[in-house]
N, C-alpha and C positions, 0 to 999 in steps of 0.2 A: 646604795640607799637602802635596799632591801634586808642589809644585814641587820640594822639596827632592830626591824622587827623581830627577828627571831627569839625565842625565849631560851635562853641557855640557863640550864639547872645543874650546879655541882653535885655528882654523886663520889662520896668519898671511898677509897678504895677497900675500906673494911665495913662496908653497908651490907647487911642481910636483910632481905625482905621478909625472911620467915621470923624475924625478931618483932616485926610491926604487929600489933594488937588489931584485929580487924574488928572494926565496930559493925555491930548488928543491931538494926533497927526493930523494934519491936512490931509484931504482926498488925496491932492494930493503931498504930501512930497514925497521927491527922497531919493532914496535908493542905495548907490554905490554896483554894483553886477559886477562878472566878468562874460561876455557872449561870445559865439561864433557866428559869422554872420552867419546868416542862408542861406543866396544867396550871389551871387557874385552882386556886384554894381560898379558904376563908380561914383566918387566924380565930382560934378560940379564946384569946384572951380580950382580944378589944373587938372583935368582929369585923375586923378590916378585910376587904376583898384585895387580893394579890393577883393580878391578870398574868397569864402565860406569857413567857418571853421576858418577864422582869429580870434585870440583871442582879445578881448578888455576890459578894465576897463570903464563900463559904468554906467550911472545913470538912474535908473528905475521909473518909476511913474505911478499911475493908472488914466487912461482917465476918468475924471470927466463927467458924465452924459452921458456916452454912454456905452452900453452893448449888447450882442446878447444871447438873450433866457437866461438870468440871469448870463451869463459867463462875468465876468470882462474883460476889454481891457486894455493892458499895452501898455507904450511907453518908448522906450529906446534911450537916448542920448549917440552918438559915437564920437569919434574925427578920422578924416581922418588922414592915418599913414603917409602920405607924408605932408600935408599942416596945418595939425590940425583943420582945419574946422569942425563945428558942423553939424553932421548928426543924423536925427530922423527915426526911423522905428517904426512901430507900429505893435502889434499882430491882425490877422485876423481868428478869430474861426469861422466864418460862413464856410470858404474855407480852412480850418486848414493850413493856410500860414501867412506871414510876408507882411507888405504893407510899401513902403519906404516913408515917410512923406514928407520929405525936406532935402536938401543939397546933394543928390545923386540920380541916377537913376538906375534903376535895368537894367540887361544884359538880353540880349535877351536868352530865353529857350526854344528851338523848343518843348520837350515834354509836357511842359505847353500849350502851342499852340494847338497840339493834343488832349490834354485832354479838353480843353475849346471847342475846335471843337465838340468833341464828346457829352460834357455835352449840348451844345446848340440845337444839332441835337435831343438828348431825350427830353429836354425841349419843344421844337417845336413840336415834335410829341405827347406830352402829353396835350401841348394845343390844338391841332387838334383833337384829341380824346376825348376831355373834354366833347363836346354836341354833338358829331356826331357818332353816333352809326355804321353807314355805314364807315365812314372812318377809324374807330378801327378795323371792320371787314376787310377792304381790304387790312390793315397793317398787321393784322394777316395771312392773306393769304399769303401775300408777303413773310413774315417770315417762313412760313411751307414750300413754295415752293423754299426757299433759302437753307433752311436745308435738302430738297429732293435731289437737286441739288449737295450739299457738299457730302452727304451721297453716291450717285451715283459717284462721282468723287473717293472717299475714295474706294469704291467696285472695280471699274476700276483698281485703281492703285495695292489693293491686289492681281487681277487677273493677272495682268502683273509680279508681283513679284512671284507668285507661278509659273507662267509658267517659267520664268527664274531661279526659283530654283529647277527644276528637273533635271539639271545639276548638278550633285553632284561632291564632289572631287575624290571617287573611279572611277566613269566613265571617269572623265577627266585624271587620271591616266592610267587606262586601255587602254584609245586610243592613250597617249602618247607611250606608250609600245607597241601597235601593231604597229605603225607607224615605231618605233626606229627598230622593228624587219623587218618588210619588208623592210624598207631602207638597213638595213644590209643585207639580203637575195639577194638584188639587187646588192649589191658592191660584194659580192662574186661570183655570176653568171657571174659578167662582170669581175672579175679577171680570172675566170676559162677560160673565152673566150679568153682574152688576152694571157694566158698562153700557149693555144692549138695554137692560130696562131703565135707563135715564132717557127721558123725553125732554128734548129742547123745544121751547115754545117760541115763536116768532112774535114778539112786541111791537114790531113796526117802526122803529127807530130810524 
């Protein structure tokens, strides 16, 4: 039964593979792919918001003459879900991200802005320290001072926690029981005093 599934192709004896013309695809040819939107965007034509993760049937092509450290850059053509206007996004391997090229604008993402601020500060510091040994020494001193301050704050928090941790559950229960016993004793003494203060009169029945 397994023989019927074998694909047998007849190759004639005068077959010469060199005579076959090799079909070469153009470098900027487009392939149809199914993609998910890697970020939330807004269409410039109709103002429709498209959220991250929306699935599209898109066309993918290689960007000719543009690479980053030998990594190819690809462009994706999508259509707006509302007005079918064409949107184009491109890969950005330098930042491990995507860039909106045309047809839409990327929505504001606060975490990206924070990351950019941190990266800019690091780059600025590296540029300052590049040729100045005194500046690098100052920055290292400031970093060590900051670390010492953080460790001191941690020690203070630990000591405060240890001080509060001396009150255990057993000691709390004992204190509650002792206060309850003293309250009960005081109530009994009060009752005895009130009973003694009562005077019974003989009415002579």
